N, C-alpha and C positions, 0 to 999 in steps of 0.2 A: 613770142618771146615776152616774158613778164617785164614790167617796168621795175627793174631791180634797183634797190638803193646802192649807193657806193660803199656804204658801210652800215653796220648795225651796232647799236649801243647796249651796254649792260651797266646798270647802276652800281654804285659802290656797295660791296657786300655780296653781290651775286656771283662774280668770278674772282673774288678776292677783296682786299681792303679798299681798292680804288676803282672808280668807274673806268670802263674800257670801251673802246670801239674796235670792231673786227672788220677788216676789209672784205668786201664781196668780190671775188675774182671773176666769176662767170656764172652762167645759169641757163636754164631752159625750162620748158613746161614740166613742172613737178620736180625739178632738181636745182641745186645751187652748190657752188664751190666757194669755200671761205679760205682766207689766209689765217690759219690757226696760229696764235702766238705760242711761243715756248712757255712752259710752266702753266698752261691751261689744259685741263683734261677735256677730251672730246666727249666721252661717254663713260658710264660706270664701268669700273674694272676692279676686281678684288684686290689688286696690288696698290690701289690708290687711296685706300682707307677712307672712302666716302667723300673725296674731294669734290667741290662744285664742278659741274660740267657745262660745256658749251651747249650741248644738246638740251639739258634740263633748263638752262637759261632761256633758250629760244622758245621752248614749249611753254614755259611760265609766262613769257611776255606775249605769246600768241593767245594764250587764254584770257589775257586782259585786253586784247584787241589793239595792241600797240601798232600804229600804222606802218612803220618801216618793217616790222616783222611780217605783217600781212602781205606786204609787197614782195616777199620772198616766194609767194605762191605755193606754200607748203601747208596743207591742212593738218597732216599728221607726220611730221618729219622723223626720219630714222637715219642712222649712219650707214653709208655705203663703205667708205674707207677713210683713213686718216692716220694719225701718228699717236704714239704715247705722249703723255703730258709734257715730258721734257723736250720734245722735238717739235720744231715749228714746221709749217708748210701747209700744203693743200689738204683740205678736209672736204669731203663731198657728202651731202645729205640729199635724200630723195623722199618723196611722199609715199607712204605705205599704200595708198589707194591708187597711186600713179605708176611711175617708172622704176620704183625701188627694185622689183623683181628683175627687170631687164638689166639694171646696173649690177646687181649681185650676180646674175648669170654671166655678164661680161667679165666681171672680176674673177669668178670661179673658173671660167673657161680659158683664161689666159689672153683675153681680147684687150686687156689694158696693160700698159707698161708704166710702172712706177719708177721714176728716176729721182734718186737722192743725191745731194751734194754734201760733201763733208771735207773737213780740214783735219789732217792727221800728221803725226810726227814722221819725219823722214827716217829717223833711226829705227832699225829693226824691221822696217817695212819692205815689202818686195819691190823690185825695180819696175815691174809691170803688173798689170792686173790679171784677171782670169776669173774662172767660175768657181765659186764655193758652193758645194751641194751637200754639206754636212746636214744630216737630219736633226731636227730640233724638237726639244720637249720643254714644256713650261713647268717649272717647279714652283708650286704655289706656297710651299713651306719657306723656301729661301727667297721667293719672289724674284726670280730671274729665269732667263731662258738659257738652256744648255744643250750641248750635243749629246745625243743618245742614239747609238746604232741599234739598240734593242727596241726602244719604245718611241723614238722620235718620228716626227712626220717629215715627209719629203719637203725640202726647202732649198731654193736656189737663189743666189745673189751673184751678179756679175760685176766685178770691180774693174774700173778703168782709171789708170793714173793720169792726172792732169798736170797743171802748172806747178813747178817746183818753186818754193818760196823760202829758201834757206833751210832752216831746221823743220819746216813744215811743207806739206804738199796738198794740193787739192785733188780730190778723187770724186768719181761718180760711182754710184752703186744702183744697178737696175734690177728689178724683180717684177714678176707678173702677179705674185701673191706674197706680200710681205707679212709674215706672221709677227706677233707681238715681239718687239725688240729683235727681230731677225737680223737686220742690217748691223746693229751694234754687236750682236753675238758673233756673227760671221766675220765682221771686221777684226775683232779681237783674235779670233782663231787664225786669221791670215796675217797677223802681225801689223795690222793697220790700226794704230792707236789714236782714236779720235780726240781732238782737243776738248777738254772739259768733261771727258767721260769719268764717271765715278763708279758705276755699277759693274762694268766689265773692264777692270783694270783702272789705273790712275795715270793718265798721260800728262796731267798738268794743263795749264791754260797759256794762251799766247799773251805775252806781257809787253809792255811798252819798251822795255830795254832791248827786246829782240828786233825792234823796228828802227832803231837809231844807231848811229856810230858810237863806238866806245868813248866815254868821257863826256857825252852830250847830256847826261842826266844829272841833276843835282842829287846829293845823297838822300836816300829815302824816297826818290821820285818815281821809282818803278811801281807799276801796278798792272793787274790783268786788264785786258781789253774786252773781256766778255765774262759773263757770270756762269752761263750754262754750257751745254754741249753744242759744238759747232757741227751739227748734222741737221739737215732739213729735207723734207719731201718737196723737191723743186718743181716737179711736173707730173702730170698724169695724162697719157695720150692713148688713143686706140679707137675702138668702135663700140657703141652701145646700141643694140637693136638695129644694126646695120648703118648707123649714122656716125660720122667721125666726131671725135671729141678731143680737145686739147686744152688743158688748163695749166697755166704756168704761174708760180708764185715768185715774187721778188725776194732777194736776200734780206733777212732781218738786219736791222741797223748794226748790231754788234758783229754779226758775221761779215757784213760788208766792210766795216771799219777794220777788222783784223786783217782781212785779205788785202785791202787797199794799203794799209800801213806796212804790211810785210812786203808787198810788191814795191812800194816806194823805197823801203829800206834796201831791197836788193838792187834797185837801180843806182843807189848812192854808193854801193859797195858794202863790204863786210861791216857788221855792227861792232 
């Protein structure tokens, strides 16, 4: 087991205007799992218009010999799995000369389960979850994923309803191979409108007014409790090369704040 750092740093300008630190969740010989923040691209994608990426930042700092990057134990890192830029959560990288092939074989064979957590509006949503297996196709012109029974690829997402929080509800979405924006597209098709979603419908954001009793806010005091979409890749579990793997990411601060305040508001009665 490598002597992994607790987090890795990126100077201002590498992943955006400000310096950032990214938490290291787990790792082993030739692989590492990171807690990718929202609004940070993991690797190059044509829909991202050349945005800076986590992978490129790691490679650049490995090239300069930065000690904490070398402690990751990756000579030539490549992406195994992760999320699109807007979505936070688990991102796994592996060494090309090491276990990368085994990780990708596990992913492609269904040996890994990707569990997402999301917060969605109660209105128009189903009472219970179920399997969505609509085939998906990526539209590079419109830069979005859509259902196509003629040209789409097989895609499966299983939704499970969780805690009800007034006008919002927690859900989990599991898949063995999540295509680009698969969970977001399947959720919209099923009537599960994710908080902060902009590409696949507009569900709005959780606001402070929804978490307090009526009359408790000063005029003009309402504001959203989060900036982006409340969807995250919460865990990756399964086996790689016959060995068990379990990686779990904590909720981002804004996700946790929205859930905690909604739950507190429910305990106090209607807002």
